[in-house]
PDB file of the backbone (N, CA, C, O) and the ligand in Angstrom, with CONECT records:
HET     ZN  A 101       1
ATOM      1  N   MET A   1     -50.695 -29.806 -13.901  1.00  0.00           N
ATOM      2  CA  MET A   1     -50.125 -29.074 -15.037  1.00  0.00           C
ATOM      3  C   MET A   1     -49.645 -27.707 -14.606  1.00  0.00           C
ATOM      4  O   MET A   1     -48.634 -27.202 -15.093  1.00  0.00           O
ATOM      5  N   LYS A   2     -50.386 -27.115 -13.683  1.00  0.00           N
ATOM      6  CA  LYS A   2     -50.058 -25.786 -13.188  1.00  0.00           C
ATOM      7  C   LYS A   2     -48.723 -25.804 -12.450  1.00  0.00           C
ATOM      8  O   LYS A   2     -47.922 -24.874 -12.548  1.00  0.00           O
ATOM      9  N   TYR A   3     -48.505 -26.898 -11.702  1.00  0.00           N
ATOM     10  CA  TYR A   3     -47.282 -27.000 -10.910  1.00  0.00           C
ATOM     11  C   TYR A   3     -46.061 -27.238 -11.783  1.00  0.00           C
ATOM     12  O   TYR A   3     -44.970 -26.751 -11.488  1.00  0.00           O
ATOM     13  N   ILE A   4     -46.250 -27.982 -12.847  1.00  0.00           N
ATOM     14  CA  ILE A   4     -45.134 -28.240 -13.762  1.00  0.00           C
ATOM     15  C   ILE A   4     -44.673 -26.924 -14.387  1.00  0.00           C
ATOM     16  O   ILE A   4     -43.476 -26.674 -14.532  1.00  0.00           O
ATOM     17  N   LEU A   5     -45.627 -26.106 -14.745  1.00  0.00           N
ATOM     18  CA  LEU A   5     -45.306 -24.813 -15.336  1.00  0.00           C
ATOM     19  C   LEU A   5     -44.570 -23.937 -14.323  1.00  0.00           C
ATOM     20  O   LEU A   5     -43.598 -23.257 -14.651  1.00  0.00           O
ATOM     21  N   LEU A   6     -45.060 -23.974 -13.089  1.00  0.00           N
ATOM     22  CA  LEU A   6     -44.433 -23.186 -12.025  1.00  0.00           C
ATOM     23  C   LEU A   6     -43.004 -23.667 -11.786  1.00  0.00           C
ATOM     24  O   LEU A   6     -42.085 -22.864 -11.628  1.00  0.00           O
ATOM     25  N   LEU A   7     -42.830 -24.994 -11.760  1.00  0.00           N
ATOM     26  CA  LEU A   7     -41.507 -25.581 -11.561  1.00  0.00           C
ATOM     27  C   LEU A   7     -40.563 -25.171 -12.690  1.00  0.00           C
ATOM     28  O   LEU A   7     -39.394 -24.862 -12.455  1.00  0.00           O
ATOM     29  N   ALA A   8     -41.076 -25.172 -13.898  1.00  0.00           N
ATOM     30  CA  ALA A   8     -40.261 -24.793 -15.048  1.00  0.00           C
ATOM     31  C   ALA A   8     -39.819 -23.338 -14.929  1.00  0.00           C
ATOM     32  O   ALA A   8     -38.680 -22.993 -15.244  1.00  0.00           O
ATOM     33  N   VAL A   9     -40.735 -22.497 -14.472  1.00  0.00           N
ATOM     34  CA  VAL A   9     -40.402 -21.080 -14.312  1.00  0.00           C
ATOM     35  C   VAL A   9     -39.332 -20.904 -13.243  1.00  0.00           C
ATOM     36  O   VAL A   9     -38.382 -20.140 -13.419  1.00  0.00           O
ATOM     37  N   VAL A  10     -39.497 -21.625 -12.122  1.00  0.00           N
ATOM     38  CA  VAL A  10     -38.522 -21.524 -11.023  1.00  0.00           C
ATOM     39  C   VAL A  10     -37.161 -22.021 -11.483  1.00  0.00           C
ATOM     40  O   VAL A  10     -36.143 -21.367 -11.256  1.00  0.00           O
ATOM     41  N   LEU A  11     -37.149 -23.193 -12.136  1.00  0.00           N
ATOM     42  CA  LEU A  11     -35.880 -23.743 -12.614  1.00  0.00           C
ATOM     43  C   LEU A  11     -35.245 -22.827 -13.647  1.00  0.00           C
ATOM     44  O   LEU A  11     -34.029 -22.636 -13.665  1.00  0.00           O
ATOM     45  N   GLY A  12     -36.075 -22.271 -14.495  1.00  0.00           N
ATOM     46  CA  GLY A  12     -35.563 -21.342 -15.517  1.00  0.00           C
ATOM     47  C   GLY A  12     -34.951 -20.112 -14.885  1.00  0.00           C
ATOM     48  O   GLY A  12     -33.910 -19.620 -15.320  1.00  0.00           O
ATOM     49  N   THR A  13     -35.615 -19.622 -13.849  1.00  0.00           N
ATOM     50  CA  THR A  13     -35.094 -18.447 -13.152  1.00  0.00           C
ATOM     51  C   THR A  13     -33.751 -18.755 -12.491  1.00  0.00           C
ATOM     52  O   THR A  13     -32.805 -17.972 -12.577  1.00  0.00           O
ATOM     53  N   LEU A  14     -33.686 -19.918 -11.825  1.00  0.00           N
ATOM     54  CA  LEU A  14     -32.438 -20.312 -11.165  1.00  0.00           C
ATOM     55  C   LEU A  14     -31.314 -20.475 -12.189  1.00  0.00           C
ATOM     56  O   LEU A  14     -30.184 -20.051 -11.950  1.00  0.00           O
ATOM     57  N   TRP A  15     -31.629 -21.087 -13.323  1.00  0.00           N
ATOM     58  CA  TRP A  15     -30.617 -21.304 -14.357  1.00  0.00           C
ATOM     59  C   TRP A  15     -30.139 -19.964 -14.892  1.00  0.00           C
ATOM     60  O   TRP A  15     -28.951 -19.756 -15.136  1.00  0.00           O
ATOM     61  N   LEU A  16     -31.101 -19.060 -15.068  1.00  0.00           N
ATOM     62  CA  LEU A  16     -30.758 -17.737 -15.596  1.00  0.00           C
ATOM     63  C   LEU A  16     -29.842 -16.992 -14.615  1.00  0.00           C
ATOM     64  O   LEU A  16     -28.874 -16.348 -15.019  1.00  0.00           O
ATOM     65  N   MET A  17     -30.163 -17.091 -13.327  1.00  0.00           N
ATOM     66  CA  MET A  17     -29.343 -16.416 -12.322  1.00  0.00           C
ATOM     67  C   MET A  17     -27.927 -16.988 -12.305  1.00  0.00           C
ATOM     68  O   MET A  17     -26.951 -16.243 -12.219  1.00  0.00           O
ATOM     69  N   ARG A  18     -27.822 -18.304 -12.387  1.00  0.00           N
ATOM     70  CA  ARG A  18     -26.490 -18.936 -12.386  1.00  0.00           C
ATOM     71  C   ARG A  18     -25.704 -18.504 -13.604  1.00  0.00           C
ATOM     72  O   ARG A  18     -24.512 -18.206 -13.522  1.00  0.00           O
ATOM     73  N   THR A  19     -26.402 -18.475 -14.758  1.00  0.00           N
ATOM     74  CA  THR A  19     -25.722 -18.121 -15.996  1.00  0.00           C
ATOM     75  C   THR A  19     -25.249 -16.667 -15.957  1.00  0.00           C
ATOM     76  O   THR A  19     -24.141 -16.353 -16.393  1.00  0.00           O
ATOM     77  N   LEU A  20     -26.087 -15.798 -15.437  1.00  0.00           N
ATOM     78  CA  LEU A  20     -25.718 -14.382 -15.394  1.00  0.00           C
ATOM     79  C   LEU A  20     -24.599 -14.126 -14.388  1.00  0.00           C
ATOM     80  O   LEU A  20     -23.788 -13.217 -14.564  1.00  0.00           O
ATOM     81  N   ARG A  21     -24.565 -14.931 -13.342  1.00  0.00           N
ATOM     82  CA  ARG A  21     -23.573 -14.689 -12.292  1.00  0.00           C
ATOM     83  C   ARG A  21     -22.216 -15.255 -12.666  1.00  0.00           C
ATOM     84  O   ARG A  21     -21.186 -14.775 -12.195  1.00  0.00           O
ATOM     85  N   LYS A  22     -22.214 -16.288 -13.524  1.00  0.00           N
ATOM     86  CA  LYS A  22     -20.986 -17.024 -13.794  1.00  0.00           C
ATOM     87  C   LYS A  22     -19.844 -16.178 -14.354  1.00  0.00           C
ATOM     88  O   LYS A  22     -18.751 -16.182 -13.788  1.00  0.00           O
ATOM     89  N   PRO A  23     -20.073 -15.444 -15.468  1.00  0.00           N
ATOM     90  CA  PRO A  23     -18.897 -14.733 -16.013  1.00  0.00           C
ATOM     91  C   PRO A  23     -18.369 -13.705 -15.042  1.00  0.00           C
ATOM     92  O   PRO A  23     -18.995 -12.672 -14.804  1.00  0.00           O
ATOM     93  N   LYS A  24     -17.227 -13.994 -14.492  1.00  0.00           N
ATOM     94  CA  LYS A  24     -16.620 -13.065 -13.539  1.00  0.00           C
ATOM     95  C   LYS A  24     -15.954 -11.945 -14.318  1.00  0.00           C
ATOM     96  O   LYS A  24     -15.168 -12.180 -15.236  1.00  0.00           O
ATOM     97  N   LEU A  25     -16.281 -10.741 -13.937  1.00  0.00           N
ATOM     98  CA  LEU A  25     -15.698  -9.604 -14.630  1.00  0.00           C
ATOM     99  C   LEU A  25     -14.233  -9.478 -14.264  1.00  0.00           C
ATOM    100  O   LEU A  25     -13.869  -9.559 -13.091  1.00  0.00           O
ATOM    101  N   PRO A  26     -13.393  -9.279 -15.269  1.00  0.00           N
ATOM    102  CA  PRO A  26     -11.987  -9.037 -14.953  1.00  0.00           C
ATOM    103  C   PRO A  26     -11.842  -7.675 -14.299  1.00  0.00           C
ATOM    104  O   PRO A  26     -12.730  -6.834 -14.435  1.00  0.00           O
ATOM    105  N   PRO A  27     -10.757  -7.438 -13.600  1.00  0.00           N
ATOM    106  CA  PRO A  27     -10.573  -6.120 -12.986  1.00  0.00           C
ATOM    107  C   PRO A  27     -10.585  -5.027 -14.043  1.00  0.00           C
ATOM    108  O   PRO A  27     -10.046  -5.190 -15.137  1.00  0.00           O
ATOM    109  N   GLN A  28     -11.201  -3.931 -13.698  1.00  0.00           N
ATOM    110  CA  GLN A  28     -11.306  -2.824 -14.653  1.00  0.00           C
ATOM    111  C   GLN A  28      -9.905  -2.331 -15.032  1.00  0.00           C
ATOM    112  O   GLN A  28      -9.038  -2.174 -14.172  1.00  0.00           O
ATOM    113  N   PRO A  29      -9.701  -2.092 -16.317  1.00  0.00           N
ATOM    114  CA  PRO A  29      -8.370  -1.642 -16.740  1.00  0.00           C
ATOM    115  C   PRO A  29      -7.954  -0.323 -16.085  1.00  0.00           C
ATOM    116  O   PRO A  29      -6.779  -0.109 -15.785  1.00  0.00           O
ATOM    117  N   GLY A  30      -8.933   0.553 -15.870  1.00  0.00           N
ATOM    118  CA  GLY A  30      -8.596   1.845 -15.294  1.00  0.00           C
ATOM    119  C   GLY A  30      -8.479   1.826 -13.786  1.00  0.00           C
ATOM    120  O   GLY A  30      -8.022   2.795 -13.179  1.00  0.00           O
ATOM    121  N   ALA A  31      -8.893   0.715 -13.176  1.00  0.00           N
ATOM    122  CA  ALA A  31      -8.878   0.670 -11.716  1.00  0.00           C
ATOM    123  C   ALA A  31      -7.449   0.665 -11.194  1.00  0.00           C
ATOM    124  O   ALA A  31      -6.540   0.105 -11.806  1.00  0.00           O
ATOM    125  N   THR A  32      -7.284   1.296 -10.064  1.00  0.00           N
ATOM    126  CA  THR A  32      -5.945   1.347  -9.488  1.00  0.00           C
ATOM    127  C   THR A  32      -5.610  -0.006  -8.876  1.00  0.00           C
ATOM    128  O   THR A  32      -6.455  -0.606  -8.211  1.00  0.00           O
ATOM    129  N   PRO A  33      -4.416  -0.488  -9.085  1.00  0.00           N
ATOM    130  CA  PRO A  33      -4.029  -1.762  -8.486  1.00  0.00           C
ATOM    131  C   PRO A  33      -3.895  -1.605  -6.983  1.00  0.00           C
ATOM    132  O   PRO A  33      -3.672  -0.502  -6.484  1.00  0.00           O
ATOM    133  N   PRO A  34      -4.031  -2.705  -6.264  1.00  0.00           N
ATOM    134  CA  PRO A  34      -3.887  -2.601  -4.808  1.00  0.00           C
ATOM    135  C   PRO A  34      -2.480  -2.124  -4.465  1.00  0.00           C
ATOM    136  O   PRO A  34      -1.518  -2.473  -5.150  1.00  0.00           O
ATOM    137  N   PRO A  35      -2.363  -1.337  -3.417  1.00  0.00           N
ATOM    138  CA  PRO A  35      -1.040  -0.802  -3.093  1.00  0.00           C
ATOM    139  C   PRO A  35      -0.076  -1.913  -2.748  1.00  0.00           C
ATOM    140  O   PRO A  35      -0.423  -2.877  -2.065  1.00  0.00           O
ATOM    141  N   ALA A  36       1.140  -1.761  -3.233  1.00  0.00           N
ATOM    142  CA  ALA A  36       2.161  -2.764  -2.942  1.00  0.00           C
ATOM    143  C   ALA A  36       2.498  -2.733  -1.460  1.00  0.00           C
ATOM    144  O   ALA A  36       2.534  -1.665  -0.849  1.00  0.00           O
ATOM    145  N   PRO A  37       2.742  -3.893  -0.886  1.00  0.00           N
ATOM    146  CA  PRO A  37       3.114  -3.891   0.533  1.00  0.00           C
ATOM    147  C   PRO A  37       4.416  -3.136   0.733  1.00  0.00           C
ATOM    148  O   PRO A  37       5.338  -3.229  -0.077  1.00  0.00           O
ATOM    149  N   ALA A  38       4.471  -2.400   1.806  1.00  0.00           N
ATOM    150  CA  ALA A  38       5.653  -1.598   2.080  1.00  0.00           C
ATOM    151  C   ALA A  38       6.857  -2.504   2.304  1.00  0.00           C
ATOM    152  O   ALA A  38       6.824  -3.428   3.117  1.00  0.00           O
ATOM    153  N   LEU A  39       7.897  -2.217   1.575  1.00  0.00           N
ATOM    154  CA  LEU A  39       9.107  -3.009   1.729  1.00  0.00           C
ATOM    155  C   LEU A  39       9.837  -2.561   2.983  1.00  0.00           C
ATOM    156  O   LEU A  39       9.857  -1.376   3.314  1.00  0.00           O
ATOM    157  N   PRO A  40      10.426  -3.504   3.664  1.00  0.00           N
ATOM    158  CA  PRO A  40      11.218  -3.101   4.827  1.00  0.00           C
ATOM    159  C   PRO A  40      12.379  -2.241   4.364  1.00  0.00           C
ATOM    160  O   PRO A  40      13.056  -2.554   3.385  1.00  0.00           O
ATOM    161  N   GLU A  41      12.588  -1.181   5.069  1.00  0.00           N
ATOM    162  CA  GLU A  41      13.615  -0.234   4.660  1.00  0.00           C
ATOM    163  C   GLU A  41      14.677  -0.135   5.746  1.00  0.00           C
ATOM    164  O   GLU A  41      14.396  -0.299   6.933  1.00  0.00           O
ATOM    165  N   ASP A  42      15.882   0.133   5.316  1.00  0.00           N
ATOM    166  CA  ASP A  42      16.971   0.318   6.273  1.00  0.00           C
ATOM    167  C   ASP A  42      16.650   1.482   7.196  1.00  0.00           C
ATOM    168  O   ASP A  42      16.223   2.547   6.751  1.00  0.00           O
ATOM    169  N   MET A  43      16.861   1.264   8.478  1.00  0.00           N
ATOM    170  CA  MET A  43      16.680   2.344   9.436  1.00  0.00           C
ATOM    171  C   MET A  43      18.056   2.866   9.827  1.00  0.00           C
ATOM    172  O   MET A  43      19.002   2.102  10.019  1.00  0.00           O
ATOM    173  N   VAL A  44      18.138   4.153   9.935  1.00  0.00           N
ATOM    174  CA  VAL A  44      19.377   4.773  10.389  1.00  0.00           C
ATOM    175  C   VAL A  44      19.017   5.661  11.575  1.00  0.00           C
ATOM    176  O   VAL A  44      17.849   5.991  11.781  1.00  0.00           O
ATOM    177  N   SER A  45      20.004   6.036  12.334  1.00  0.00           N
ATOM    178  CA  SER A  45      19.726   6.919  13.459  1.00  0.00           C
ATOM    179  C   SER A  45      20.440   8.239  13.257  1.00  0.00           C
ATOM    180  O   SER A  45      21.560   8.300  12.752  1.00  0.00           O
ATOM    181  N   CYS A  46      19.765   9.278  13.662  1.00  0.00           N
ATOM    182  CA  CYS A  46      20.302  10.629  13.554  1.00  0.00           C
ATOM    183  C   CYS A  46      21.557  10.733  14.420  1.00  0.00           C
ATOM    184  O   CYS A  46      21.553  10.349  15.589  1.00  0.00           O
ATOM    185  N   THR A  47      22.610  11.249  13.839  1.00  0.00           N
ATOM    186  CA  THR A  47      23.871  11.367  14.575  1.00  0.00           C
ATOM    187  C   THR A  47      23.736  12.361  15.723  1.00  0.00           C
ATOM    188  O   THR A  47      24.429  12.256  16.735  1.00  0.00           O
ATOM    189  N   GLN A  48      22.850  13.313  15.555  1.00  0.00           N
ATOM    190  CA  GLN A  48      22.699  14.351  16.573  1.00  0.00           C
ATOM    191  C   GLN A  48      21.827  13.901  17.737  1.00  0.00           C
ATOM    192  O   GLN A  48      22.224  14.029  18.895  1.00  0.00           O
ATOM    193  N   CYS A  49      20.650  13.381  17.442  1.00  0.00           N
ATOM    194  CA  CYS A  49      19.712  13.056  18.516  1.00  0.00           C
ATOM    195  C   CYS A  49      19.449  11.563  18.659  1.00  0.00           C
ATOM    196  O   CYS A  49      18.841  11.142  19.643  1.00  0.00           O
ATOM    197  N   GLY A  50      19.885  10.768  17.717  1.00  0.00           N
ATOM    198  CA  GLY A  50      19.712   9.324  17.836  1.00  0.00           C
ATOM    199  C   GLY A  50      18.367   8.801  17.379  1.00  0.00           C
ATOM    200  O   GLY A  50      18.107   7.602  17.476  1.00  0.00           O
ATOM    201  N   MET A  51      17.507   9.677  16.882  1.00  0.00           N
ATOM    202  CA  MET A  51      16.192   9.234  16.428  1.00  0.00           C
ATOM    203  C   MET A  51      16.339   8.325  15.205  1.00  0.00           C
ATOM    204  O   MET A  51      17.118   8.603  14.293  1.00  0.00           O
ATOM    205  N   HIS A  52      15.578   7.244  15.209  1.00  0.00           N
ATOM    206  CA  HIS A  52      15.621   6.319  14.077  1.00  0.00           C
ATOM    207  C   HIS A  52      14.659   6.785  12.995  1.00  0.00           C
ATOM    208  O   HIS A  52      13.537   7.211  13.269  1.00  0.00           O
ATOM    209  N   LEU A  53      15.131   6.692  11.768  1.00  0.00           N
ATOM    210  CA  LEU A  53      14.287   7.077  10.647  1.00  0.00           C
ATOM    211  C   LEU A  53      14.715   6.278   9.424  1.00  0.00           C
ATOM    212  O   LEU A  53      15.854   5.816   9.354  1.00  0.00           O
ATOM    213  N   PRO A  54      13.802   6.109   8.449  1.00  0.00           N
ATOM    214  CA  PRO A  54      14.170   5.374   7.235  1.00  0.00           C
ATOM    215  C   PRO A  54      15.308   6.069   6.514  1.00  0.00           C
ATOM    216  O   PRO A  54      15.409   7.296   6.507  1.00  0.00           O
ATOM    217  N   ARG A  55      16.165   5.258   5.908  1.00  0.00           N
ATOM    218  CA  ARG A  55      17.325   5.809   5.227  1.00  0.00           C
ATOM    219  C   ARG A  55      16.933   6.820   4.151  1.00  0.00           C
ATOM    220  O   ARG A  55      17.637   7.803   3.922  1.00  0.00           O
ATOM    221  N   SER A  56      15.798   6.564   3.495  1.00  0.00           N
ATOM    222  CA  SER A  56      15.387   7.464   2.415  1.00  0.00           C
ATOM    223  C   SER A  56      15.015   8.853   2.935  1.00  0.00           C
ATOM    224  O   SER A  56      15.035   9.825   2.181  1.00  0.00           O
ATOM    225  N   GLU A  57      14.677   8.945   4.223  1.00  0.00           N
ATOM    226  CA  GLU A  57      14.281  10.238   4.782  1.00  0.00           C
ATOM    227  C   GLU A  57      15.423  10.920   5.511  1.00  0.00           C
ATOM    228  O   GLU A  57      15.306  12.075   5.922  1.00  0.00           O
ATOM    229  N   ALA A  58      16.527  10.204   5.671  1.00  0.00           N
ATOM    230  CA  ALA A  58      17.651  10.780   6.406  1.00  0.00           C
ATOM    231  C   ALA A  58      18.409  11.767   5.530  1.00  0.00           C
ATOM    232  O   ALA A  58      18.504  11.598   4.314  1.00  0.00           O
ATOM    233  N   LEU A  59      18.940  12.786   6.162  1.00  0.00           N
ATOM    234  CA  LEU A  59      19.747  13.770   5.448  1.00  0.00           C
ATOM    235  C   LEU A  59      21.213  13.417   5.663  1.00  0.00           C
ATOM    236  O   LEU A  59      21.700  13.422   6.794  1.00  0.00           O
ATOM    237  N   PRO A  60      21.908  13.114   4.584  1.00  0.00           N
ATOM    238  CA  PRO A  60      23.326  12.833   4.760  1.00  0.00           C
ATOM    239  C   PRO A  60      24.081  14.116   5.051  1.00  0.00           C
ATOM    240  O   PRO A  60      23.757  15.179   4.520  1.00  0.00           O
ATOM    241  N   GLY A  61      25.071  14.006   5.883  1.00  0.00           N
ATOM    242  CA  GLY A  61      25.879  15.188   6.206  1.00  0.00           C
ATOM    243  C   GLY A  61      27.278  14.758   6.557  1.00  0.00           C
ATOM    244  O   GLY A  61      27.600  13.570   6.527  1.00  0.00           O
ATOM    245  N   ARG A  62      28.096  15.706   6.883  1.00  0.00           N
ATOM    246  CA  ARG A  62      29.447  15.388   7.320  1.00  0.00           C
ATOM    247  C   ARG A  62      29.366  14.727   8.688  1.00  0.00           C
ATOM    248  O   ARG A  62      28.821  15.301   9.631  1.00  0.00           O
ATOM    249  N   GLY A  63      29.898  13.549   8.790  1.00  0.00           N
ATOM    250  CA  GLY A  63      29.915  12.869  10.078  1.00  0.00           C
ATOM    251  C   GLY A  63      28.732  11.945  10.322  1.00  0.00           C
ATOM    252  O   GLY A  63      28.657  11.326  11.384  1.00  0.00           O
ATOM    253  N   GLY A  64      27.824  11.833   9.394  1.00  0.00           N
ATOM    254  CA  GLY A  64      26.723  10.895   9.606  1.00  0.00           C
ATOM    255  C   GLY A  64      25.469  11.327   8.892  1.00  0.00           C
ATOM    256  O   GLY A  64      25.503  12.162   7.989  1.00  0.00           O
ATOM    257  N   VAL A  65      24.350  10.742   9.312  1.00  0.00           N
ATOM    258  CA  VAL A  65      23.060  11.102   8.739  1.00  0.00           C
ATOM    259  C   VAL A  65      22.231  11.753   9.836  1.00  0.00           C
ATOM    260  O   VAL A  65      22.436  11.508  11.025  1.00  0.00           O
ATOM    261  N   PHE A  66      21.299  12.580   9.412  1.00  0.00           N
ATOM    262  CA  PHE A  66      20.561  13.403  10.371  1.00  0.00           C
ATOM    263  C   PHE A  66      19.073  13.355  10.068  1.00  0.00           C
ATOM    264  O   PHE A  66      18.659  13.082   8.942  1.00  0.00           O
ATOM    265  N   CYS A  67      18.284  13.623  11.090  1.00  0.00           N
ATOM    266  CA  CYS A  67      16.837  13.567  10.936  1.00  0.00           C
ATOM    267  C   CYS A  67      16.306  14.856  10.333  1.00  0.00           C
ATOM    268  O   CYS A  67      15.225  14.863   9.743  1.00  0.00           O
ATOM    269  N   SER A  68      17.038  15.932  10.470  1.00  0.00           N
ATOM    270  CA  SER A  68      16.541  17.212   9.981  1.00  0.00           C
ATOM    271  C   SER A  68      17.718  18.124   9.653  1.00  0.00           C
ATOM    272  O   SER A  68      18.856  17.914  10.071  1.00  0.00           O
ATOM    273  N   GLU A  69      17.377  19.131   8.893  1.00  0.00           N
ATOM    274  CA  GLU A  69      18.363  20.145   8.531  1.00  0.00           C
ATOM    275  C   GLU A  69      18.939  20.792   9.790  1.00  0.00           C
ATOM    276  O   GLU A  69      20.136  21.072   9.859  1.00  0.00           O
ATOM    277  N   ALA A  70      18.088  21.026  10.773  1.00  0.00           N
ATOM    278  CA  ALA A  70      18.520  21.691  12.004  1.00  0.00           C
ATOM    279  C   ALA A  70      19.575  20.867  12.729  1.00  0.00           C
ATOM    280  O   ALA A  70      20.574  21.404  13.209  1.00  0.00           O
ATOM    281  N   HIS A  71      19.344  19.549  12.805  1.00  0.00           N
ATOM    282  CA  HIS A  71      20.307  18.713  13.515  1.00  0.00           C
ATOM    283  C   HIS A  71      21.601  18.578  12.736  1.00  0.00           C
ATOM    284  O   HIS A  71      22.677  18.483  13.327  1.00  0.00           O
ATOM    285  N   ARG A  72      21.506  18.570  11.423  1.00  0.00           N
ATOM    286  CA  ARG A  72      22.727  18.521  10.619  1.00  0.00           C
ATOM    287  C   ARG A  72      23.534  19.790  10.851  1.00  0.00           C
ATOM    288  O   ARG A  72      24.748  19.742  11.049  1.00  0.00           O
ATOM    289  N   GLY A  73      22.849  20.919  10.826  1.00  0.00           N
ATOM    290  CA  GLY A  73      23.520  22.190  11.061  1.00  0.00           C
ATOM    291  C   GLY A  73      24.122  22.254  12.450  1.00  0.00           C
ATOM    292  O   GLY A  73      25.250  22.717  12.624  1.00  0.00           O
ATOM    293  N   ALA A  74      23.372  21.789  13.443  1.00  0.00           N
ATOM    294  CA  ALA A  74      23.850  21.829  14.828  1.00  0.00           C
ATOM    295  C   ALA A  74      25.072  20.955  14.992  1.00  0.00           C
ATOM    296  O   ALA A  74      26.063  21.357  15.602  1.00  0.00           O
ATOM    297  N   PHE A  75      24.995  19.759  14.443  1.00  0.00           N
ATOM    298  CA  PHE A  75      26.116  18.822  14.584  1.00  0.00           C
ATOM    299  C   PHE A  75      27.354  19.371  13.890  1.00  0.00           C
ATOM    300  O   PHE A  75      28.453  19.324  14.440  1.00  0.00           O
ATOM    301  N   GLU A  76      27.173  19.888  12.687  1.00  0.00           N
ATOM    302  CA  GLU A  76      28.329  20.366  11.930  1.00  0.00           C
ATOM    303  C   GLU A  76      28.912  21.621  12.548  1.00  0.00           C
ATOM    304  O   GLU A  76      30.120  21.846  12.463  1.00  0.00           O
ATOM    305  N   SER A  77      28.091  22.432  13.160  1.00  0.00           N
ATOM    306  CA  SER A  77      28.644  23.628  13.794  1.00  0.00           C
ATOM    307  C   SER A  77      29.358  23.274  15.099  1.00  0.00           C
ATOM    308  O   SER A  77      30.335  23.921  15.475  1.00  0.00           O
ATOM    309  N   GLN A  78      28.857  22.233  15.790  1.00  0.00           N
ATOM    310  CA  GLN A  78      29.562  21.769  17.001  1.00  0.00           C
ATOM    311  C   GLN A  78      30.927  21.223  16.670  1.00  0.00           C
ATOM    312  O   GLN A  78      31.909  21.465  17.372  1.00  0.00           O
ATOM    313  N   ARG A  79      30.964  20.486  15.587  1.00  0.00           N
ATOM    314  CA  ARG A  79      32.201  19.826  15.205  1.00  0.00           C
ATOM    315  C   ARG A  79      33.155  20.757  14.474  1.00  0.00           C
ATOM    316  O   ARG A  79      34.374  20.689  14.630  1.00  0.00           O
ATOM    317  N   GLY A  80      32.566  21.615  13.685  1.00  0.00           N
ATOM    318  CA  GLY A  80      33.370  22.406  12.766  1.00  0.00           C
ATOM    319  C   GLY A  80      34.287  23.401  13.448  1.00  0.00           C
ATOM    320  O   GLY A  80      35.365  23.718  12.945  1.00  0.00           O
ATOM    321  N   ASN A  81      33.853  23.887  14.591  1.00  0.00           N
ATOM    322  CA  ASN A  81      34.660  24.947  15.189  1.00  0.00           C
ATOM    323  C   ASN A  81      35.750  24.478  16.126  1.00  0.00           C
ATOM    324  O   ASN A  81      36.483  25.297  16.679  1.00  0.00           O
TER     325      ASN A  81
HETATM  326 ZN    ZN A 101      18.022  14.445  15.001  1.00  0.00          ZN2+
END
């Protein structure tokens, strides 16, 4: 009789654990979503030095795109005069 009671307690505990574990919590509404994978971006090369950089970071200028303000200025002053 003692063992039956013990078995019932063990089975009850296991059932309780399964029941409590089952409902999977949905992601928290306030939680930040996982970062989106970086999209491949067009690469351009600086007209002055040839360094490759994403188009969004390139500085457009007369005669091409540049990696920095300095190179744009240098290129335009070389050409302009
Ligand atoms: Zn450059």
